[in-house]
C-alpha positions, 0 to 999 in steps of 0.5 A: 083732903085732896093733894094739890097737883103742881104743873110739871116744869117745862124747859124754857129756852133762854132768850138772848139779851136784846141784839145778841145772838142765842148761843147753842150747844158748846157756845156756838152762836146762832147766826142767820145765814149770810154771805160775806165778811159781815155775818162771819164777823158777827159770828166771831163777835158772839163766840164766848170766852177764849174761843172768840180769840181762836175764831178771830185768829183762824179768820185772820190767818185764812184771810191773809193766806188766801187773797180774795177769800169768799166767806159765808155763814151757813148752818151756824158756822163760818165757811171759806171758799176761793172765788168761783170754787166750792168751800174748802174750810169751815169751823164750828165752836164746841164746849172745849175746842174749836173744830176746823174742817178741811173738806179735802183734808185727806189730800193735804200734806201732811193731813190734819190729824182728825179723822172723819166718817167722810172720806176726804174730810179731816179735822183740826181741833184747836184747844185753848193755848194750843195752836200751831199757826204756821202748820195751819197756814200751810194747810189753808194755802194747800186747801185753797188750791184744791177743789172744794165741796158744794154745800 
């Protein structure tokens, strides 16, 4: 008797519930590119768990520290700029933390602790219940005054 051959199982991407963005690795939401606050708020609303509160707080602190900040979502991450200047900050969600990128972070005093392969970029990893908002706000104000990067 011939043995029945079963089809190999193939991985299928989970489809998000209707109207909800798909979550990528680490819970990072897949949001369409867009300029302005609306896509940034959609990104934040789609972030799961405690990281949503961190992202909302990062957004609120940047918005408060930098009058007329420009926002966009690019590459599934919120980006921030000062009008007519390139981007100075972005953040991205990972499984255990939210990573904030200061594109000219090496010039900040003191520089954020996370090194980068890129000369001027510095990172701040924000873990659950571990966020120095005062230091972060000082870095944001400094970063907004520096030349940003074009993306």
